[in-house]
C-alpha positions as CSV (number, residue, x, y, z in Angstrom):
1,X,17.5,-23.6,2.7
2,X,16.9,-20.5,0.2
3,X,14.6,-18.1,1.4
4,X,11.3,-17.9,-0.3
5,X,10.8,-14.5,-2.1
6,X,7.6,-13.0,-2.9
7,X,6.5,-13.5,-6.5
8,X,6.8,-10.7,-9.0
9,X,9.8,-9.5,-7.2
10,X,13.5,-9.0,-8.1
11,X,16.7,-10.5,-6.6
12,X,20.2,-9.1,-6.9
13,X,21.4,-12.5,-8.0
14,X,19.6,-12.2,-11.3
15,X,16.6,-14.5,-10.4
16,X,13.0,-13.6,-10.9
17,X,12.0,-10.9,-13.5
18,X,14.3,-8.8,-15.7
19,X,16.6,-6.4,-13.4
20,X,15.1,-3.2,-12.8
21,X,16.7,0.2,-13.1
22,X,17.9,2.1,-10.2
23,X,16.4,5.8,-9.8
24,X,18.7,8.4,-8.2
25,X,16.0,11.2,-8.7
26,X,15.6,11.7,-4.8
27,X,19.3,11.5,-4.0
28,X,19.7,15.2,-5.2
29,X,17.1,16.8,-2.9
30,X,16.7,17.5,0.7
31,X,14.2,15.1,2.4
32,X,12.6,17.6,4.9
33,X,11.9,20.3,2.4
34,X,10.8,17.7,-0.4
35,X,8.2,16.0,2.0
36,X,6.7,19.2,3.7
37,X,3.2,19.7,3.3
38,X,2.1,16.3,2.8
39,X,-1.5,15.3,1.6
40,X,-4.4,13.0,2.4
41,X,-3.5,9.4,2.3
42,X,-6.0,6.5,2.6
43,X,-4.6,3.2,3.8
44,X,-7.2,0.7,3.0
45,X,-6.1,-2.2,5.1
46,X,-6.8,-3.9,8.6
47,X,-7.1,-0.5,10.2
48,X,-4.3,1.5,12.0
49,X,-3.2,1.5,15.6
50,X,-3.7,5.1,16.3
51,X,-1.5,5.4,19.3
52,X,1.6,3.7,18.0
53,X,4.6,5.9,18.1
54,X,5.4,5.1,14.6
55,X,2.4,6.6,13.3
56,X,2.2,9.5,15.7
57,X,-1.0,11.7,15.4
58,X,-1.0,11.4,11.7
59,X,-4.5,9.4,11.7
60,X,-7.2,12.2,10.8
61,X,-10.2,10.1,10.0
62,X,-11.6,6.6,9.9
63,X,-14.0,4.7,7.6
64,X,-15.3,1.1,7.5
65,X,-17.6,-0.2,4.6
66,X,-20.0,-2.8,5.9
67,X,-22.0,-5.1,3.7
68,X,-25.2,-6.9,4.4
69,X,-26.1,-10.3,3.1
70,X,-27.2,-8.7,-0.3
71,X,-23.7,-6.7,-0.5
72,X,-25.4,-3.5,0.0
73,X,-22.9,-1.2,1.5
74,X,-23.3,1.2,4.3
75,X,-20.2,3.3,6.0
76,X,-19.4,3.6,9.6
77,X,-17.0,6.6,10.5
78,X,-16.5,5.8,14.3
79,X,-12.6,5.6,15.3
80,X,-11.3,2.2,15.1
81,X,-8.0,0.5,15.7
82,X,-6.1,-2.3,13.7
83,X,-7.5,-5.7,13.8
84,X,-4.3,-7.4,12.8
85,X,-1.0,-5.2,12.5
86,X,-0.8,-5.2,8.6
87,X,-2.2,-1.7,8.3
88,X,-0.2,-0.1,11.2
89,X,2.9,-1.6,9.5
90,X,1.8,0.2,6.0
91,X,0.8,3.3,8.0
92,X,4.2,3.3,9.7
93,X,6.2,3.2,6.5
94,X,4.3,6.0,5.1
95,X,4.5,8.2,8.1
96,X,8.3,7.8,8.2
97,X,8.7,9.0,4.6
98,X,6.0,11.7,4.6
99,X,5.6,12.8,8.3
100,X,3.3,15.8,7.2
101,X,0.7,13.6,5.5
102,X,-2.7,13.1,6.8
103,X,-3.6,9.4,7.0
104,X,-7.2,8.0,6.7
105,X,-7.7,4.5,7.8
106,X,-10.5,2.5,5.7
107,X,-10.7,-1.0,7.4
108,X,-11.6,-3.7,5.1
109,X,-9.5,-6.7,6.6
110,X,-10.4,-8.6,9.8
111,X,-8.5,-10.6,12.3
112,X,-7.6,-13.1,9.9
113,X,-6.3,-10.7,7.2
114,X,-9.2,-11.6,4.9
115,X,-12.1,-9.6,3.4
116,X,-14.5,-9.2,0.6
117,X,-14.0,-7.9,-3.0
118,X,-17.3,-5.7,-2.6
119,X,-15.8,-4.2,0.4
120,X,-12.6,-3.4,-1.0
121,X,-14.4,-1.8,-3.9
122,X,-16.6,0.4,-1.6
123,X,-13.4,1.5,0.2
124,X,-11.9,2.8,-3.0
125,X,-15.3,4.4,-4.0
126,X,-15.1,6.4,-0.6
127,X,-11.4,7.4,-1.2
128,X,-12.4,8.6,-4.8
129,X,-15.4,10.6,-3.5
130,X,-13.8,12.2,-0.5
131,X,-10.9,14.1,-2.0
132,X,-8.1,11.7,-0.9
133,X,-4.8,12.5,-2.7
134,X,-3.1,9.1,-2.7
135,X,-4.6,5.5,-1.8
136,X,-2.3,2.7,-0.5
137,X,-3.8,-0.6,-1.3
138,X,-1.5,-3.6,-0.3
139,X,-4.1,-6.1,-1.1
140,X,-6.3,-7.2,-3.9
141,X,-8.7,-9.9,-5.2
142,X,-8.0,-12.8,-7.7
143,X,-11.6,-13.1,-8.4
144,X,-12.4,-12.5,-12.0
145,X,-15.9,-11.4,-11.2
146,X,-14.5,-8.2,-9.9
147,X,-12.3,-7.5,-12.7
148,X,-14.7,-4.9,-14.4
149,X,-15.6,-3.3,-11.1
150,X,-12.0,-2.6,-10.2
151,X,-11.0,-1.6,-13.7
152,X,-13.7,1.2,-13.8
153,X,-12.9,2.3,-10.5
154,X,-9.1,2.4,-11.1
155,X,-9.6,4.3,-14.3
156,X,-11.8,6.8,-12.3
157,X,-8.9,7.4,-9.8
158,X,-6.6,8.1,-12.7
159,X,-8.9,10.7,-14.3
160,X,-9.8,12.3,-11.0
161,X,-6.0,12.5,-10.0
162,X,-6.3,10.3,-7.3
163,X,-2.8,8.3,-7.1
164,X,-3.4,4.6,-6.5
165,X,-0.5,2.6,-5.3
166,X,-0.9,-1.3,-5.2
167,X,1.2,-4.1,-4.1
168,X,1.6,-7.3,-6.3
169,X,0.4,-10.5,-5.0
170,X,3.0,-12.7,-2.9
171,X,1.9,-15.8,-4.8
172,X,2.4,-16.2,-8.6
173,X,-1.3,-15.5,-9.5
174,X,-2.9,-12.3,-11.0
175,X,-4.7,-10.1,-8.7
176,X,-6.8,-7.0,-9.0
177,X,-6.1,-3.8,-9.3
178,X,-2.3,-4.3,-8.8
179,X,-1.9,-5.4,-12.6
180,X,-3.8,-2.6,-14.4
181,X,-1.8,0.0,-16.1
182,X,-3.2,2.9,-14.5
183,X,-2.0,2.1,-11.0
184,X,1.5,2.3,-9.5
185,X,2.3,-1.3,-8.9
186,X,5.2,-2.6,-6.8
187,X,7.1,-5.5,-5.5
188,X,10.2,-6.2,-3.5
189,X,13.8,-5.5,-4.6
190,X,16.2,-7.1,-2.1
191,X,19.2,-4.8,-3.3
192,X,18.1,-1.9,-1.1
193,X,19.6,-1.6,2.5
194,X,17.9,-0.2,5.6
195,X,19.3,3.1,5.0
196,X,17.8,3.4,1.5
197,X,14.3,4.8,2.7
198,X,13.7,6.7,-0.5
199,X,15.5,4.4,-3.0
200,X,13.4,2.7,-5.6
201,X,13.8,0.9,-8.8
202,X,11.8,1.1,-11.9
203,X,11.0,-1.6,-14.4
204,X,10.3,-0.7,-18.1
205,X,8.8,-4.4,-18.5
206,X,5.3,-5.3,-17.2
207,X,3.5,-6.3,-15.1
208,X,5.1,-4.6,-12.0
209,X,6.5,-1.0,-12.2
210,X,8.6,-0.4,-9.2
211,X,10.7,-2.3,-6.8
212,X,11.1,-1.1,-3.3
213,X,12.2,-2.2,0.1
214,X,10.2,-5.2,1.4
215,X,12.7,-8.0,2.4
216,X,13.5,-8.2,6.0
217,X,12.3,-4.8,7.2
218,X,11.3,-3.8,10.6
219,X,7.9,-2.4,10.8
220,X,5.3,-1.2,13.4
221,X,2.9,-3.8,14.5
222,X,0.1,-4.2,17.1
223,X,0.6,-3.1,20.8
224,X,3.2,-0.7,20.2
225,X,5.4,-3.5,18.9
226,X,7.6,-3.9,15.9
227,X,8.0,-7.0,13.5
228,X,10.4,-8.0,11.0
229,X,8.6,-8.8,7.8
230,X,9.0,-9.7,4.1
231,X,6.4,-9.1,1.5
232,X,5.2,-7.0,-1.4
233,X,2.6,-5.4,0.8
234,X,5.3,-3.2,2.4
235,X,6.8,-1.8,-0.8
236,X,3.5,-0.2,-1.7
237,X,3.6,2.1,1.4
238,X,7.1,3.0,0.5
239,X,6.1,4.3,-2.9
240,X,3.0,5.7,-1.2
241,X,5.1,8.0,1.0
242,X,7.6,8.9,-1.9
243,X,4.6,10.1,-4.2
244,X,2.5,11.7,-1.5
């Protein structure tokens, strides 16, 4: 039985979207020199397991937007952990590529890996207002009522030089903010082997701009463990690490 691939992704057998083009830009540079210094990276997700060896001591701050019944937002800044494992996976990928980057955990997803559009937007708002350099957002919303709100926020990140890296939906449906033109949008490309940490492909055809590793990869998870996963979610932190 053939393996189900995430939507918007590319396969080496030619199925899916038009084939992307491989970038060799990072092949000619030294990884350790290229990724010195790092920057501030916000991971908007389910939290980060701060003690996981794959994350090291990289987490430097925590934020959790909370909405009341009227969708009025307040922020909590107590140290928190990961409620699901997804955020730890993303953080581990980023840390492996850009070990000097400071990570900021913005928790918006719960134990069932679900959340509210208003909370997502509030998380992005906080990142914009707090001098974050790169935002990893391996999530989104398909609810059209948030289209204008996210569009405005994404444009603001662009003009304030905050880089927003997003993952396309795993299902064949439009989601925001991954398909806006001012974000870096990513999806899986299955032609990258496990040693191609810095390999990526770029697409001249919308809606997704970059293909990265996301097929059967080992990622950090809860309890200090690791899991083998597939999904567009895990391509975004690869590109986040590269652009940091």
